[in-house]
C-alpha positions, 0 to 999 in steps of 0.5 A, spaced: 144 321 095 151 324 095 152 332 096 159 336 096 160 343 098 167 347 099 166 352 105 169 358 102 176 359 105 175 352 108 175 345 107 170 340 103 164 337 106 161 331 104 154 328 106 151 322 104 144 320 106 138 316 104 131 319 103 126 314 107 119 316 106 120 324 106 126 324 112 133 323 112 136 316 114 143 313 114 146 320 114 154 321 114 158 327 114 165 327 112 170 331 109 178 334 109 176 339 115 178 338 122 174 337 128 175 337 135 173 333 139 172 326 135 165 325 138 162 332 134 162 328 128 157 323 131 153 329 133 153 332 126 150 325 124 145 324 129 143 332 129 140 330 121 138 323 122 130 323 122 129 330 120 124 332 114 128 332 107 124 339 106 127 342 112 130 349 110 138 350 111 137 355 116 133 350 120 138 345 119 144 350 121 140 351 128 139 343 129 147 342 128 149 348 132 145 345 138 147 338 137 155 339 138 158 338 144 160 344 149 167 346 147 167 343 139 172 347 135 171 346 127 177 348 122 175 349 115 168 347 117 161 351 119 154 349 120 152 352 114 157 348 110 154 342 113 147 344 111 148 346 104 152 340 103 145 336 105 141 341 101 145 339 095 145 332 096 137 332 097 137 336 090 142 331 087 146 337 085 152 335 080 159 337 081 164 340 077 168 334 075 161 331 072 162 335 066 166 335 060 168 343 060 169 347 054 174 353 053 172 358 048 177 364 047 177 367 040 179 373 037 177 380 040 169 382 039 165 388 040 162 389 046 155 388 044 157 381 041 160 379 047 153 381 051 149 377 046 154 371 046 153 370 054 145 370 052 146 365 046 151 360 049 148 360 056 141 358 053 145 353 049 147 350 055 140 350 058 137 346 052 143 341 053 146 343 046 152 345 049 157 343 054 158 347 060 163 353 058 168 357 060 169 363 055 175 368 056 173 375 053 177 379 048 175 386 047 174 389 041 174 396 044 173 400 050 166 400 054 162 401 059 157 395 061 151 397 066 147 392 069 140 390 067 137 394 072 141 400 072 139 407 070 143 409 064 143 417 066 145 415 073 151 411 071 154 414 065 156 421 063 154 420 055 158 426 053 165 423 056 163 416 054 163 419 047 169 423 047 173 417 049 170 413 044 167 408 049 161 404 047 155 403 052 152 396 053 147 393 058 148 386 060 142 381 061 145 380 069 144 385 074 149 388 078 153 395 077 157 398 072 164 396 069 169 400 066 173 396 060 179 397 056 181 392 052 189 391 055 186 393 062 181 388 063 180 380 064 173 378 063 170 371 063 164 367 063 161 361 066 155 358 062 153 352 067 147 347 068 143 349 074 144 343 077 151 345 079 149 350 084 143 346 086 142 347 094 145 353 094 142 360 095 143 365 090 149 368 095 152 362 096 152 360 088 157 366 087 162 364 092 161 357 089 163 359 082 168 364 084 172 358 088 176 356 082 179 363 080 181 364 088 185 358 087 188 360 080 190 367 084 193 363 089 197 360 085 200 366 082 201 369 089 195 373 091 191 371 097 184 373 095 177 372 097 170 372 096 167 378 099 159 378 099 155 379 094 159 379 088 166 382 089 173 378 089 178 382 094 185 382 096 188 386 102 190 391 097 183 392 094 178 389 090 180 386 083 174 383 080 166 383 080 161 378 078 154 378 076 149 372 074 143 371 070 139 364 071 136 362 064 130 357 064 131 351 060 126 349 054 119 347 057 121 350 064 126 345 065 132 346 070 136 351 065 143 354 066 146 359 070 151 365 067 156 367 072 161 372 069 167 376 072 170 382 070 177 383 073 182 389 073 188 388 070 190 395 070 186 401 070 186 408 068 182 411 074 182 418 071 178 416 065 174 411 069 171 417 073 170 421 067 165 416 064 162 413 070 158 418 074 156 413 080 164 412 081 165 419 083 160 418 089 162 411 091 169 414 092 167 420 095 163 416 100 169 412 102 173 418 103 178 415 097 182 420 093 184 415 088 180 409 084 187 405 085 186 405 092 179 401 091 180 397 085 187 394 085 190 391 079 192 385 077 198 388 074 201 391 080 200 385 084 202 379 080 208 383 075 205 378 070 203 380 063 195 380 062 196 374 057 200 370 062 195 371 067 189 369 063 194 363 061 195 361 068 187 362 070 186 357 064 191 352 066 188 352 073 181 351 071 184 345 066 188 342 072 182 342 077 176 340 072 179 338 065 178 343 059 178 342 052 179 347 047 172 349 043 169 354 039 163 358 037 158 354 033 156 357 026 149 357 028 151 360 035 155 366 032 149 367 027 144 368 032 149 372 037 150 377 031 143 378 030 142 379 037 148 384 038 145 388 032 137 388 034 138 388 042 144 389 045 146 395 040 139 398 040 137 404 044 131 401 046 135 396 050 141 400 052 136 405 055 130 401 058 132 404 064 133 411 062 
């Protein structure tokens, strides 16, 4: 069995092992990390040899930490990273490079249709009818997107939203409200097989699925990091927020994961604070006078156009994992349009948590 895990902000950890009658045998830890002294690598292998395969990651971490020689120093490596690589090996997790990725980047679409496409395309991946997909959104109009479990009245000033012509929609994933304007926002979705995040905790899967975009931002001169649970941040402030939804496959199969991210290319802070109720409280609690000090747009940090930022992100993904240009199939679009009309434009769904 083979498992890999890139430690957030660190290096790649690789674990090979056999499952022999319910215990780990022939364990070998490797990777491009730095470790001192050399004997510590053998200690890692020995710590895992003979351990029951159903041992939880937290217990593996304790075993690893107790086994290391005194004075061990790890660079780009953590005990948690080794434990996760072990769990991914045992879960027979897949890797990014195991798939033929497809890019969807089409014309602007309505907020309700975007919500529906996320649901439909991820269900198609769960059913095995669609390859893993990176979908870059183009917004057909301004919107506030609230999380699946948020209270509509607590999050949105409906009079301000109507005054500014802003559509309010509810997505299928959890998390907080996002203020969106077509020229100021970069949004993308990853619809991936559940096996890609096998062996990862819910929190770890966020860091894992965000790693490629951190690399893309780095290529643009931005030092960014994953900030638990679901933010991407820089020294200048937050630049993105992520959310996820698990979709069960047909007949209860492994299914797929929807991971979508909204990034601030630019921001109309005044309008955002008029429309989002909770935004006022969050900013007040933190003693911050301007939303621009909390959310720092990519436009200022990169000096690039929105289109150039998107092109560089796509290019970075393609260079890492390969990416063929695809399209939304006719039957997928028809189903999404029906859902957009009957579910995501419906007050029953949007106000399901009043």
